[in-house]
TORSETOR-598029 format. One record per residue (C-alpha): x negated, y negated, z; residue in three letters; residue number from 1. Coordinates in nm, 4 decimals, decimal comma. Layout:
BEGIN
(rec (X; Y; Z); 'ALA'; NUM) ...
% end
This chain:
BEGIN
(rec (-5,5324; 0,3160; -1,8121); 'UNK'; 1) (rec (-5,7219; 0,3246; -2,1159); 'UNK'; 2) (rec (-6,1168; 0,4583; -2,0079); 'UNK'; 3) (rec (-6,4170; 0,3925; -2,2220); 'UNK'; 4) (rec (-6,3852; 0,7694; -2,3709); 'UNK'; 5) (rec (-6,0603; 0,6995; -2,4684); 'UNK'; 6) (rec (-6,1300; 0,3663; -2,5986); 'UNK'; 7) (rec (-6,4281; 0,5296; -2,8106); 'UNK'; 8) (rec (-6,1974; 0,8470; -2,9326); 'UNK'; 9) (rec (-5,9070; 0,5836; -3,0572); 'UNK'; 10) (rec (-6,2190; 0,3485; -3,2206); 'UNK'; 11) (rec (-6,3661; 0,6067; -3,4255); 'UNK'; 12) (rec (-5,9790; 0,7238; -3,5572); 'UNK'; 13) (rec (-5,8828; 0,3762; -3,6606); 'UNK'; 14) (rec (-6,2460; 0,3224; -3,7558); 'UNK'; 15) (rec (-6,2254; -0,0756; -3,7848); 'UNK'; 16) (rec (-6,1549; -0,2812; -3,4585); 'UNK'; 17) (rec (-6,0689; -0,6139; -3,3352); 'UNK'; 18) (rec (-6,2098; -0,6743; -2,9484); 'UNK'; 19) (rec (-5,9297; -0,8927; -2,8155); 'UNK'; 20) (rec (-6,0991; -1,1054; -2,5671); 'UNK'; 21) (rec (-6,4592; -1,2911; -2,5970); 'UNK'; 22) (rec (-6,5695; -1,2739; -2,2269); 'UNK'; 23) (rec (-6,7480; -1,0616; -2,0175); 'UNK'; 24) (rec (-6,5608; -0,7922; -2,0963); 'UNK'; 25) (rec (-6,5359; -0,7642; -2,4690); 'UNK'; 26) (rec (-6,9052; -0,8089; -2,5200); 'UNK'; 27) (rec (-6,9596; -0,5429; -2,2710); 'UNK'; 28) (rec (-6,7231; -0,3215; -2,4865); 'UNK'; 29) (rec (-6,9104; -0,4513; -2,8106); 'UNK'; 30) (rec (-7,2389; -0,3070; -2,6858); 'UNK'; 31) (rec (-7,0643; 0,0162; -2,6355); 'UNK'; 32) (rec (-6,8976; 0,0283; -3,0001); 'UNK'; 33) (rec (-7,1717; -0,1109; -3,2091); 'UNK'; 34) (rec (-7,3792; 0,2003; -3,0609); 'UNK'; 35) (rec (-7,1134; 0,4539; -3,2760); 'UNK'; 36) (rec (-7,1988; 0,4740; -3,6563); 'UNK'; 37) (rec (-6,8003; 0,5244; -3,6964); 'UNK'; 38) (rec (-6,7022; 0,2131; -3,5659); 'UNK'; 39) (rec (-6,6642; -0,1046; -3,7372); 'UNK'; 40) (rec (-6,5830; -0,4511; -3,5337); 'UNK'; 41) (rec (-6,4675; -0,7137; -3,7445); 'UNK'; 42) (rec (-6,3446; -0,9777; -3,5274); 'UNK'; 43) (rec (-6,3595; -1,1340; -3,1776); 'UNK'; 44) (rec (-5,9696; -1,2640; -3,1236); 'UNK'; 45) (rec (-5,9566; -1,5462; -2,8325); 'UNK'; 46) (rec (-5,7624; -1,8384; -2,7735); 'UNK'; 47) (rec (-6,0033; -2,0627; -2,6537); 'UNK'; 48) (rec (-6,0606; -2,3528; -2,8435); 'UNK'; 49) (rec (-6,4357; -2,4156; -2,7975); 'UNK'; 50) (rec (-6,5527; -2,0575; -2,8737); 'UNK'; 51) (rec (-6,3070; -2,0110; -3,1971); 'UNK'; 52) (rec (-6,5899; -2,0418; -3,5098); 'UNK'; 53) (rec (-6,8958; -1,8583; -3,3031); 'UNK'; 54) (rec (-7,0156; -1,5821; -3,2970); 'UNK'; 55) (rec (-7,1485; -1,2840; -3,0803); 'UNK'; 56) (rec (-7,3895; -1,0547; -3,1998); 'UNK'; 57) (rec (-7,2974; -1,1658; -3,5987); 'UNK'; 58) (rec (-6,8679; -1,0949; -3,4750); 'UNK'; 59) (rec (-6,7110; -1,3805; -3,5351); 'UNK'; 60) (rec (-6,4630; -1,5592; -3,2774); 'UNK'; 61) (rec (-6,1464; -1,6412; -3,4342); 'UNK'; 62) (rec (-5,7878; -1,6726; -3,3356); 'UNK'; 63) (rec (-5,5772; -1,4246; -3,2960); 'UNK'; 64) (rec (-5,3403; -1,3174; -3,6219); 'UNK'; 65) (rec (-5,2780; -1,0240; -3,8063); 'UNK'; 66) (rec (-5,5666; -0,8635; -4,0212); 'UNK'; 67) (rec (-5,3423; -0,7439; -4,3346); 'UNK'; 68) (rec (-5,6717; -0,5870; -4,5468); 'UNK'; 69) (rec (-5,7437; -0,3097; -4,3077); 'UNK'; 70) (rec (-5,5454; -0,1045; -4,0700); 'UNK'; 71) (rec (-5,6822; -0,1674; -3,7427); 'UNK'; 72) (rec (-5,7131; -0,1204; -3,3589); 'UNK'; 73) (rec (-5,7249; -0,4074; -3,1611); 'UNK'; 74) (rec (-5,8153; -0,4038; -2,8377); 'UNK'; 75) (rec (-5,7257; -0,6408; -2,5760); 'UNK'; 76) (rec (-6,1024; -0,6499; -2,3093); 'UNK'; 77) (rec (-5,9691; -0,8872; -2,0197); 'UNK'; 78) (rec (-6,0060; -0,8703; -1,6436); 'UNK'; 79) (rec (-5,7152; -1,0444; -1,5562); 'UNK'; 80) (rec (-5,3933; -0,8727; -1,5840); 'UNK'; 81) (rec (-5,2124; -1,1298; -1,6294); 'UNK'; 82) (rec (-5,3748; -1,2403; -1,9392); 'UNK'; 83) (rec (-5,3464; -0,8721; -2,0375); 'UNK'; 84) (rec (-4,9849; -0,8985; -2,0624); 'UNK'; 85) (rec (-4,9404; -1,2502; -2,2391); 'UNK'; 86) (rec (-5,2408; -1,1072; -2,4903); 'UNK'; 87) (rec (-4,9946; -0,7913; -2,5720); 'UNK'; 88) (rec (-4,6905; -1,0178; -2,6131); 'UNK'; 89) (rec (-4,8723; -1,2495; -2,8249); 'UNK'; 90) (rec (-5,0307; -0,9403; -3,0474); 'UNK'; 91) (rec (-4,6453; -0,7888; -3,0702); 'UNK'; 92) (rec (-4,5041; -1,1477; -3,1780); 'UNK'; 93) (rec (-4,7414; -1,1091; -3,4812); 'UNK'; 94) (rec (-4,6156; -0,7982; -3,5726); 'UNK'; 95) (rec (-4,9283; -0,5881; -3,4303); 'UNK'; 96) (rec (-4,8614; -0,2625; -3,2725); 'UNK'; 97) (rec (-5,1829; -0,0543; -3,2690); 'UNK'; 98) (rec (-5,3176; -0,2319; -2,9534); 'UNK'; 99) (rec (-5,4590; -0,0748; -2,6487); 'UNK'; 100) (rec (-5,5790; -0,2373; -2,3365); 'UNK'; 101) (rec (-5,9710; -0,1381; -2,1943); 'UNK'; 102) (rec (-5,9863; -0,0760; -1,8384); 'UNK'; 103) (rec (-6,3220; -0,0524; -1,7365); 'UNK'; 104) (rec (-6,4640; 0,2254; -1,4836); 'UNK'; 105) (rec (-6,5607; -0,0598; -1,2397); 'UNK'; 106) (rec (-6,2282; -0,2304; -1,1808); 'UNK'; 107) (rec (-6,1630; -0,1990; -0,7895); 'UNK'; 108) (rec (-5,8285; -0,1051; -0,8294); 'UNK'; 109) (rec (-5,9102; 0,1887; -1,0167); 'UNK'; 110) (rec (-6,1883; 0,2798; -0,7860); 'UNK'; 111) (rec (-6,0624; 0,2273; -0,4726); 'UNK'; 112) (rec (-5,8152; 0,4737; -0,5015); 'UNK'; 113) (rec (-6,0128; 0,7567; -0,6900); 'UNK'; 114) (rec (-6,0690; 1,0669; -0,5508); 'UNK'; 115) (rec (-6,4035; 1,1165; -0,4876); 'UNK'; 116) (rec (-6,4493; 1,4484; -0,6827); 'UNK'; 117) (rec (-6,4719; 1,1667; -0,9892); 'UNK'; 118) (rec (-6,6877; 0,9207; -0,8903); 'UNK'; 119) (rec (-6,9618; 1,1470; -1,1026); 'UNK'; 120) (rec (-6,7841; 1,0563; -1,4127); 'UNK'; 121) (rec (-6,6870; 0,6994; -1,2944); 'UNK'; 122) (rec (-7,0338; 0,5911; -1,2474); 'UNK'; 123) (rec (-7,1078; 0,7624; -1,6093); 'UNK'; 124) (rec (-6,8247; 0,5576; -1,7239); 'UNK'; 125) (rec (-7,0119; 0,2739; -1,5729); 'UNK'; 126) (rec (-7,3428; 0,2888; -1,7130); 'UNK'; 127) (rec (-7,2087; 0,4099; -2,0799); 'UNK'; 128) (rec (-6,9890; 0,0653; -2,0428); 'UNK'; 129) (rec (-7,3205; -0,1502; -1,9301); 'UNK'; 130) (rec (-7,6199; 0,0761; -2,1451); 'UNK'; 131) (rec (-7,4116; 0,1927; -2,4156); 'UNK'; 132) (rec (-7,5464; 0,5079; -2,3948); 'UNK'; 133) (rec (-7,4840; 0,8048; -2,1252); 'UNK'; 134) (rec (-7,6744; 0,8836; -1,8468); 'UNK'; 135) (rec (-7,9486; 1,1595; -1,7795); 'UNK'; 136) (rec (-7,8023; 1,3216; -1,4315); 'UNK'; 137) (rec (-8,0088; 1,6668; -1,4728); 'UNK'; 138) (rec (-8,3378; 1,4533; -1,4672); 'UNK'; 139) (rec (-8,3245; 1,0851; -1,4411); 'UNK'; 140) (rec (-8,6015; 0,8620; -1,5525); 'UNK'; 141) (rec (-8,5208; 0,5394; -1,5752); 'UNK'; 142) (rec (-8,4740; 0,3201; -1,2797); 'UNK'; 143) (rec (-8,0997; 0,2195; -1,3262); 'UNK'; 144) (rec (-8,0337; 0,5930; -1,4156); 'UNK'; 145) (rec (-8,1993; 0,6871; -1,0586); 'UNK'; 146) (rec (-8,0083; 0,4190; -0,8658); 'UNK'; 147) (rec (-7,6877; 0,5366; -1,0248); 'UNK'; 148) (rec (-7,7799; 0,9012; -0,9505); 'UNK'; 149) (rec (-7,8492; 0,8439; -0,5783); 'UNK'; 150) (rec (-7,4814; 0,6391; -0,5451); 'UNK'; 151) (rec (-7,3116; 0,9790; -0,5629); 'UNK'; 152) (rec (-7,6330; 1,2440; -0,4417); 'UNK'; 153) (rec (-7,7552; 1,0554; -0,1504); 'UNK'; 154) (rec (-7,6038; 1,0424; 0,1890); 'UNK'; 155) (rec (-7,8327; 0,8544; 0,4351); 'UNK'; 156) (rec (-7,6437; 0,6920; 0,7481); 'UNK'; 157) (rec (-7,9351; 0,4721; 0,7602); 'UNK'; 158) (rec (-7,8235; 0,2787; 0,4763); 'UNK'; 159) (rec (-7,4841; 0,1725; 0,5746); 'UNK'; 160) (rec (-7,6380; 0,0714; 0,9233); 'UNK'; 161) (rec (-7,9057; -0,1626; 0,7195); 'UNK'; 162) (rec (-7,6545; -0,2690; 0,4977); 'UNK'; 163) (rec (-7,4220; -0,4005; 0,7752); 'UNK'; 164) (rec (-7,5721; -0,7651; 0,7638); 'UNK'; 165) (rec (-7,4792; -0,7540; 1,1581); 'UNK'; 166) (rec (-7,6208; -0,4445; 1,2542); 'UNK'; 167) (rec (-7,9069; -0,4714; 1,0612); 'UNK'; 168) (rec (-8,0412; -0,7551; 1,2820); 'UNK'; 169) (rec (-8,0981; -0,5345; 1,5790); 'UNK'; 170) (rec (-8,2909; -0,2823; 1,4290); 'UNK'; 171) (rec (-8,4853; -0,5695; 1,2978); 'UNK'; 172) (rec (-8,5484; -0,7272; 1,6353); 'UNK'; 173) (rec (-8,6666; -0,3522; 1,7345); 'UNK'; 174) (rec (-8,9126; -0,3123; 1,4342); 'UNK'; 175) (rec (-9,0221; -0,6681; 1,3649); 'UNK'; 176) (rec (-8,8839; -0,9070; 1,5913); 'UNK'; 177) (rec (-8,6243; -1,1696; 1,7123); 'UNK'; 178) (rec (-8,8055; -1,4337; 1,5308); 'UNK'; 179) (rec (-8,8187; -1,3153; 1,1858); 'UNK'; 180) (rec (-8,4252; -1,3132; 1,2561); 'UNK'; 181) (rec (-8,1779; -1,6451; 1,1306); 'UNK'; 182) (rec (-8,0291; -1,8018; 1,4435); 'UNK'; 183) (rec (-7,7143; -1,6149; 1,5447); 'UNK'; 184) (rec (-7,3991; -1,8625; 1,6032); 'UNK'; 185) (rec (-7,1064; -1,6041; 1,6810); 'UNK'; 186) (rec (-6,9534; -1,3053; 1,6052); 'UNK'; 187) (rec (-6,5696; -1,1871; 1,5222); 'UNK'; 188) (rec (-6,3762; -0,9354; 1,4606); 'UNK'; 189) (rec (-6,0574; -1,2082; 1,2890); 'UNK'; 190) (rec (-6,0595; -1,5487; 1,1998); 'UNK'; 191) (rec (-5,8814; -1,6679; 1,3808); 'UNK'; 192) (rec (-6,0950; -1,5900; 1,6616); 'UNK'; 193) (rec (-6,3406; -1,8476; 1,4989); 'UNK'; 194) (rec (-6,3709; -2,1612; 1,7658); 'UNK'; 195) (rec (-6,4965; -2,4311; 1,4960); 'UNK'; 196) (rec (-6,5226; -2,6775; 1,7295); 'UNK'; 197) (rec (-6,8041; -2,5051; 1,9088); 'UNK'; 198) (rec (-6,9987; -2,4797; 1,5728); 'UNK'; 199) (rec (-7,2646; -2,7058; 1,4945); 'UNK'; 200) (rec (-7,1960; -2,9818; 1,1907); 'UNK'; 201) (rec (-7,3794; -2,7577; 0,9400); 'UNK'; 202) (rec (-7,4044; -2,3394; 0,9209); 'UNK'; 203) (rec (-7,3310; -2,0085; 0,7206); 'UNK'; 204) (rec (-7,0267; -1,8104; 0,7773); 'UNK'; 205) (rec (-7,0752; -1,4084; 0,5912); 'UNK'; 206) (rec (-6,9068; -1,1112; 0,5966); 'UNK'; 207) (rec (-7,1181; -0,8152; 0,7055); 'UNK'; 208) (rec (-6,9771; -0,5715; 0,4571); 'UNK'; 209) (rec (-7,0730; -0,6374; 0,1038); 'UNK'; 210) (rec (-7,3626; -0,8768; -0,1386); 'UNK'; 211) (rec (-7,2138; -1,3083; -0,2243); 'UNK'; 212) (rec (-6,9842; -1,3004; 0,0867); 'UNK'; 213) (rec (-7,1313; -1,6365; 0,2058); 'UNK'; 214) (rec (-6,9670; -1,9729; 0,3093); 'UNK'; 215) (rec (-7,2242; -2,2281; 0,3159); 'UNK'; 216) (rec (-7,0783; -2,5558; 0,5322); 'UNK'; 217) (rec (-7,3465; -2,8691; 0,5127); 'UNK'; 218) (rec (-7,0342; -3,0964; 0,6856); 'UNK'; 219) (rec (-6,8093; -2,9429; 0,9221); 'UNK'; 220) (rec (-6,5919; -3,2679; 0,9162); 'UNK'; 221) (rec (-6,5149; -3,1785; 0,5692); 'UNK'; 222) (rec (-6,4166; -2,8226; 0,5490); 'UNK'; 223) (rec (-6,0843; -2,7081; 0,5161); 'UNK'; 224) (rec (-6,0376; -2,4303; 0,7539); 'UNK'; 225) (rec (-5,7231; -2,2570; 0,6239); 'UNK'; 226) (rec (-5,9201; -2,1805; 0,3109); 'UNK'; 227) (rec (-6,2338; -2,0807; 0,4853); 'UNK'; 228) (rec (-6,0053; -1,8172; 0,6785); 'UNK'; 229) (rec (-5,8247; -1,6646; 0,3593); 'UNK'; 230) (rec (-6,1208; -1,6263; 0,2200); 'UNK'; 231) (rec (-6,3228; -1,4694; 0,4255); 'UNK'; 232) (rec (-5,9517; -1,2475; 0,5214); 'UNK'; 233) (rec (-6,0279; -1,1341; 0,1509); 'UNK'; 234) (rec (-6,3849; -1,0045; 0,1657); 'UNK'; 235) (rec (-6,3114; -0,8084; 0,4961); 'UNK'; 236) (rec (-6,0248; -0,6777; 0,2926); 'UNK'; 237) (rec (-6,2290; -0,5866; 0,0003); 'UNK'; 238) (rec (-6,4481; -0,2896; 0,0461); 'UNK'; 239) (rec (-6,7706; -0,3605; -0,1357); 'UNK'; 240) (rec (-6,8638; 0,0234; -0,1958); 'UNK'; 241) (rec (-6,5308; 0,0235; -0,4998); 'UNK'; 242) (rec (-6,6999; -0,2624; -0,6906); 'UNK'; 243) (rec (-6,9409; -0,0330; -0,8452); 'UNK'; 244) (rec (-6,9656; 0,3267; -0,5907); 'UNK'; 245) (rec (-7,2393; 0,1796; -0,3635); 'UNK'; 246) (rec (-7,0652; 0,3990; -0,0987); 'UNK'; 247) (rec (-7,3196; 0,3420; 0,1711); 'UNK'; 248) (rec (-7,1386; 0,0049; 0,2286); 'UNK'; 249) (rec (-6,7952; 0,1999; 0,2367); 'UNK'; 250) (rec (-6,8164; 0,2950; 0,6493); 'UNK'; 251) (rec (-6,9358; -0,0259; 0,7231); 'UNK'; 252) (rec (-6,6898; -0,2044; 0,9957); 'UNK'; 253) (rec (-6,5952; -0,5294; 0,8661); 'UNK'; 254) (rec (-6,7162; -0,8563; 1,0804); 'UNK'; 255) (rec (-6,7754; -1,1943; 1,0541); 'UNK'; 256) (rec (-7,0887; -1,3522; 1,1811); 'UNK'; 257) (rec (-7,1777; -1,7472; 1,1583); 'UNK'; 258) (rec (-7,5765; -1,7773; 1,1175); 'UNK'; 259) (rec (-7,7898; -2,1037; 1,0594); 'UNK'; 260) (rec (-7,7531; -2,3177; 0,7276); 'UNK'; 261) (rec (-8,1480; -2,2699; 0,6382); 'UNK'; 262) (rec (-8,1960; -2,6690; 0,4769); 'UNK'; 263) (rec (-8,2719; -2,6568; 0,1399); 'UNK'; 264) (rec (-8,2181; -2,3062; 0,0024); 'UNK'; 265) (rec (-8,0923; -2,3170; -0,2732); 'UNK'; 266) (rec (-8,2684; -2,5987; -0,4439); 'UNK'; 267) (rec (-8,6169; -2,6129; -0,2805); 'UNK'; 268) (rec (-8,6868; -2,2773; -0,1198); 'UNK'; 269) (rec (-8,8056; -1,9337; -0,3505); 'UNK'; 270) (rec (-8,6082; -1,5882; -0,2266); 'UNK'; 271) (rec (-8,9013; -1,3512; -0,2221); 'UNK'; 272) (rec (-8,7681; -0,9814; -0,2929); 'UNK'; 273) (rec (-9,0058; -0,7404; -0,2728); 'UNK'; 274) (rec (-8,9850; -0,3660; -0,3984); 'UNK'; 275) (rec (-9,1218; -0,0907; -0,1791); 'UNK'; 276) (rec (-9,2032; 0,2285; -0,3215); 'UNK'; 277) (rec (-9,2731; 0,5571; -0,0695); 'UNK'; 278) (rec (-9,3609; 0,2762; 0,1926); 'UNK'; 279) (rec (-9,5662; 0,0355; 0,0022); 'UNK'; 280) (rec (-9,4273; -0,2512; -0,1412); 'UNK'; 281) (rec (-9,5418; -0,3017; -0,5070); 'UNK'; 282) (rec (-9,4071; -0,6293; -0,6682); 'UNK'; 283) (rec (-9,2051; -0,9349; -0,5423); 'UNK'; 284) (rec (-8,9959; -1,0694; -0,6944); 'UNK'; 285) (rec (-8,9851; -1,4136; -0,6956); 'UNK'; 286) (rec (-8,6238; -1,6346; -0,7933); 'UNK'; 287) (rec (-8,5748; -1,9856; -0,7687); 'UNK'; 288) (rec (-8,2071; -2,1247; -0,6668); 'UNK'; 289) (rec (-8,0573; -1,7821; -0,5832); 'UNK'; 290) (rec (-7,7490; -1,9348; -0,5157); 'UNK'; 291) (rec (-7,7270; -2,1759; -0,8264); 'UNK'; 292) (rec (-7,5510; -2,0620; -1,1733); 'UNK'; 293) (rec (-7,9190; -2,1622; -1,3825); 'UNK'; 294) (rec (-8,1098; -1,9026; -1,1366); 'UNK'; 295) (rec (-8,4634; -1,7866; -1,2667); 'UNK'; 296) (rec (-8,6928; -1,5713; -1,1574); 'UNK'; 297) (rec (-8,9802; -1,3512; -1,1879); 'UNK'; 298) (rec (-9,1829; -1,0896; -1,0925); 'UNK'; 299) (rec (-9,5520; -1,1316; -0,9090); 'UNK'; 300) (rec (-9,7887; -0,8547; -0,7879); 'UNK'; 301) (rec (-9,9418; -0,8560; -0,4205); 'UNK'; 302) (rec (-10,2147; -1,0840; -0,6405); 'UNK'; 303) (rec (-9,9938; -1,2659; -0,7553); 'UNK'; 304) (rec (-10,0061; -1,3089; -1,0880); 'UNK'; 305) (rec (-9,6798; -1,3057; -1,3089); 'UNK'; 306) (rec (-9,5648; -1,0273; -1,4664); 'UNK'; 307) (rec (-9,4419; -0,9796; -1,8154); 'UNK'; 308) (rec (-9,1042; -0,8293; -1,7002); 'UNK'; 309) (rec (-8,7288; -0,9413; -1,6034); 'UNK'; 310) (rec (-8,4619; -0,7864; -1,4248); 'UNK'; 311) (rec (-8,0886; -0,9526; -1,4299); 'UNK'; 312) (rec (-8,1840; -1,2952; -1,3695); 'UNK'; 313) (rec (-8,3800; -1,4376; -1,6554); 'UNK'; 314) (rec (-8,7416; -1,4969; -1,6387); 'UNK'; 315) (rec (-8,9039; -1,8034; -1,4902); 'UNK'; 316) (rec (-9,1389; -1,8910; -1,7144); 'UNK'; 317) (rec (-9,2898; -2,1763; -1,4750); 'UNK'; 318) (rec (-9,5893; -2,0068; -1,2245); 'UNK'; 319) (rec (-9,4192; -2,0510; -0,8819); 'UNK'; 320) (rec (-9,6299; -2,1144; -0,5796); 'UNK'; 321) (rec (-9,8233; -1,8675; -0,4230); 'UNK'; 322) (rec (-9,6175; -1,8215; -0,0544); 'UNK'; 323) (rec (-9,8070; -1,9498; 0,2306); 'UNK'; 324) (rec (-9,7291; -1,6397; 0,4169); 'UNK'; 325) (rec (-9,7272; -1,3741; 0,1516); 'UNK'; 326) (rec (-9,9863; -1,1259; 0,3016); 'UNK'; 327) (rec (-9,7191; -1,1704; 0,6374); 'UNK'; 328) (rec (-9,4201; -1,1087; 0,3775); 'UNK'; 329) (rec (-9,5912; -0,7685; 0,2271); 'UNK'; 330) (rec (-9,7073; -0,6495; 0,5985); 'UNK'; 331) (rec (-9,3686; -0,6495; 0,7316); 'UNK'; 332) (rec (-9,2131; -0,5114; 0,4402); 'UNK'; 333) (rec (-9,5114; -0,1989; 0,4838); 'UNK'; 334) (rec (-9,3607; -0,2079; 0,8144); 'UNK'; 335) (rec (-8,9828; -0,1655; 0,7186); 'UNK'; 336) (rec (-9,0088; 0,0243; 0,4415); 'UNK'; 337) (rec (-9,2242; 0,3435; 0,5551); 'UNK'; 338) (rec (-8,9478; 0,5872; 0,5754); 'UNK'; 339) (rec (-8,7776; 0,4851; 0,2248); 'UNK'; 340) (rec (-8,8688; 0,6150; -0,0920); 'UNK'; 341) (rec (-8,7189; 0,3142; -0,2939); 'UNK'; 342) (rec (-8,5974; -0,0325; -0,0649); 'UNK'; 343) (rec (-8,5709; -0,3972; -0,1448); 'UNK'; 344) (rec (-8,6802; -0,6506; 0,1561); 'UNK'; 345) (rec (-8,5888; -0,9908; 0,0795); 'UNK'; 346) (rec (-8,7421; -1,2870; 0,2606); 'UNK'; 347) (rec (-8,7458; -1,6471; 0,3015); 'UNK'; 348) (rec (-9,1250; -1,8709; 0,3844); 'UNK'; 349) (rec (-8,9441; -2,1524; 0,5459); 'UNK'; 350) (rec (-9,0880; -2,5208; 0,5539); 'UNK'; 351) (rec (-9,1520; -2,4665; 0,9529); 'UNK'; 352) (rec (-9,3553; -2,2055; 0,9217); 'UNK'; 353) (rec (-9,0835; -1,9065; 0,9653); 'UNK'; 354) (rec (-9,0789; -1,6048; 0,7629); 'UNK'; 355) (rec (-8,7172; -1,4924; 0,8080); 'UNK'; 356) (rec (-8,6043; -1,1738; 0,7287); 'UNK'; 357) (rec (-8,3254; -1,1842; 0,4486); 'UNK'; 358) (rec (-8,1449; -0,8255; 0,3969); 'UNK'; 359) (rec (-8,2667; -0,4426; 0,2343); 'UNK'; 360) (rec (-8,1141; -0,3786; -0,0418); 'UNK'; 361) (rec (-8,1161; -0,0031; -0,1933); 'UNK'; 362) (rec (-7,9592; -0,0363; -0,4845); 'UNK'; 363) (rec (-8,0151; -0,3991; -0,6627); 'UNK'; 364) (rec (-7,7028; -0,4753; -0,9167); 'UNK'; 365) (rec (-7,5888; -0,1375; -0,8614); 'UNK'; 366) (rec (-7,8262; 0,0014; -1,1138); 'UNK'; 367) (rec (-7,6316; -0,1815; -1,3673); 'UNK'; 368) (rec (-7,8751; -0,4453; -1,5069); 'UNK'; 369) (rec (-8,0544; -0,4773; -1,7912); 'UNK'; 370) (rec (-8,4964; -0,4842; -1,7909); 'UNK'; 371) (rec (-8,6507; -0,7085; -1,9989); 'UNK'; 372) (rec (-8,8737; -0,5898; -2,2018); 'UNK'; 373) (rec (-8,6791; -0,2300; -2,1775); 'UNK'; 374) (rec (-8,9948; -0,0077; -2,1012); 'UNK'; 375) (rec (-8,9373; -0,1580; -1,7583); 'UNK'; 376) (rec (-8,6664; 0,0030; -1,6703); 'UNK'; 377) (rec (-8,9117; 0,3856; -1,7147); 'UNK'; 378) (rec (-9,1949; 0,2116; -1,5833); 'UNK'; 379) (rec (-8,9865; 0,1135; -1,2272); 'UNK'; 380) (rec (-8,8181; 0,4531; -1,2622); 'UNK'; 381) (rec (-9,1306; 0,6388; -1,2447); 'UNK'; 382) (rec (-9,2000; 0,4553; -0,8931); 'UNK'; 383) (rec (-8,9254; 0,6387; -0,7220); 'UNK'; 384) 
% end
């Protein structure tokens, strides 16, 4: 398996490179290669007619062919193993033999079987693949550096408890009261134990051991139960810790939970994610349409003034209405975050007046997303 250090060495030796695959992995690879003055990326190769002729950072996307005018290294950069094999065969048929397949450090099969003594190396690799530069391990400065440093240097069992979407409910109940929790309809260890007939017409099924593992059911009469069970089992058996070495997820005992469906959550209700540092709320990340692909978000201070930066999501230029219960959400966050150097506490301010807890997050985006402008990565880092 060719990881980024090996890829960079071979690319430097070749000088000229073609990236095979113009998807997300190929774009991440381009970011690393373009940071090296010894490497020239000539083309992206892709078989999709819809992208042929377009450019990614001035690099043209073309159909695969043998570049006769240069001796090139051809790097296959796709995530799917089947497509890797297919592309390798296609290049061979074009009489191309200087081919390597790029496997990212974030590949689940690699991370889930990795000896823990190599975790630091893997986190370094993920960071380099994402940002095109190495981390400062001795004295991390930026927010993303510190989040990644914590992955392998902080072992706080409270993080595992609070990242567990089932067990955190009892903790929240004891800290601020049950009224701030969504209604719970059931919890099961096995999908076969779910009694769909006993559930209401609308609900949300989720697993407790990761992020973005939700199935929203608006009409029970239209669901495919076998497909839902298949997906829940897949999530249960996929340890979220090995998505990007957020190791506080590793020892969560997988469960399936069913909670109330929050009407209009994706369309009309904002997520209010409050970034807290040293026991004090600092910024409110106001997310519009967090369950949609066109999601946008903006940061606000406690006076509800829009801030000039974004993180991960595109910045929403439209001023969001100040939430009616902002002061309550800030005070509740203050009570929940008081023992932590940094944590993000998420809320929904529902139309019926309820202030509902969402989750507590210790490593937003796994520390692998961009601040815009970039200097806010350091500004946030200084807050930890």
